[in-house]
N, C-alpha and C positions, 0 to 999 in steps of 0.2 A: 504494500500500500504506500502510495506517495505521501509526502509530508504536506503538500498543498494540492487540492483537487478542485477543479472548476468543471461543472457540468454544462454541456452544450447539446443542442438538438441540431442534427444535420439537416440542412435545407436542400431542397431539390436542386437549386442552382449551383450547389457545390459539387455536384456529381457529374461524371463523364457519361458518354454514350453507353457504357456498359452498366450504368445504374449504380456505380460505386463512387465513393468520394475520390475526386481527382487528387493525385498524390501531393501536389504542392499545397493543397488546402490544409493538410495536417500541420504545416509550419505556421499557417495563419491561426489555427486552433491553439498552438503553443503560444503564439504571441498574445492572443486573447487571454489565455490563462496567466501569463506573466503580468499583463496589465492588471488583472484582477488580484494577483498576489500583491502587487505594489499598492493597489487600492486598499487592501487589508492592512498593509504595513504602514502606509504613509497618508492615507485618506484619498489619494488619487495618484496616478503616475506623475501628472504635472506638479502636484504638490511635493512629491518626493524629489523631483528634479530641482524645483525651486529651493527647497530647504537644504539640500545636500550639495547642490552645485554641479552634479554630474548627471549625465544621461547615459543610456546604454545603446550600444550598437552590436549587432550579431557578428561575432568573429568566426564562428563555425557552427554547423549543425549536422548531425548524423542521424539518419532515421533508417530503421529496419522495419519492413512491413511484414506482419504476421497474418493478418486477415483484413477484411474490408468492412467499412461502415457504409450504410445505405441511407437513402432519404428517410427522415423522421426518426432515425435511431437517436437515442440519448447516449452520449459518450462522455466519459469522465477523462479529462485531460489533467494528468498528474505531473507535478514537478517535485523533485527531491534534490536538495543541495548536495553537490559532490565536493565542491571546494570554492573558497574565496581566496584568490591569489592577490598579488600586489595590485594588478590593474584589471583583473577579470573575475567573472563569476560563472561557474560551470554547474549546470543542473542536469539531472537524469530526467528523461521524458518517458512517460508511460501513458498511452491512450487505451482506454478499455471500454467495452460495451458489456454491461451486466457481468462484470468480472473477467470477461474474455479479453486477453491482451491482443490488441489490434496493431499497435505501433509502439516501438521502443527506440530509444536513442539518447542523444545528449545534445545540449546546446550550450555554447560558451558566449557570454556577453562580455564585451570590453567596455570599461568605463571611459567616458570622454568628458572633457570640460563642457558644460552646458552652453557656454558662449562661443568658445573657439573651436570646439569639436576636436581638440587635441587629446591624445591619450592621457588619462589621468589615473591617479591612485584611487582605489576604493576607499572612501572616507571611513574613518573608524565608526562614526555614528551610523552610517549605512550598513556596515558590517554587523554592528550590534543589533540593529532592527531586523535585518534579514535572518540572522541566526536565530533570533527569537521567533519569527514567523515560521521559519522552516522547522524549528524545533531541533536544531543541530548546532554543533560547534564546528567552525571551519577556519 
């Protein structure tokens, strides 16, 4: 079970001609879950950026597909903290439907200065809040 889970309903428009979720949409689902995690942690994504002075950009994402979601499925998009480095935050991804693992992988976000977009260190305050929300030490 992931440390943070956000439930979504698959919309028809997110599916391909085979009637399954188009692969790139899983990354969108992870982005939605991350935004909801930040909402829980900071009040909103924008508030977290404003308070801590850093924004996140995706450095890498790896996804392994195990099964497919279809229109109207309820899916749980889970994130678990793997590590918080000097400038990056890595999370494990699990997307499930009624407990069945559909997608797994990882995503690494790099912190950047919210104004200049230059790579920046993860602020200590951000690290503390995220470890509390994820329920882990990193």
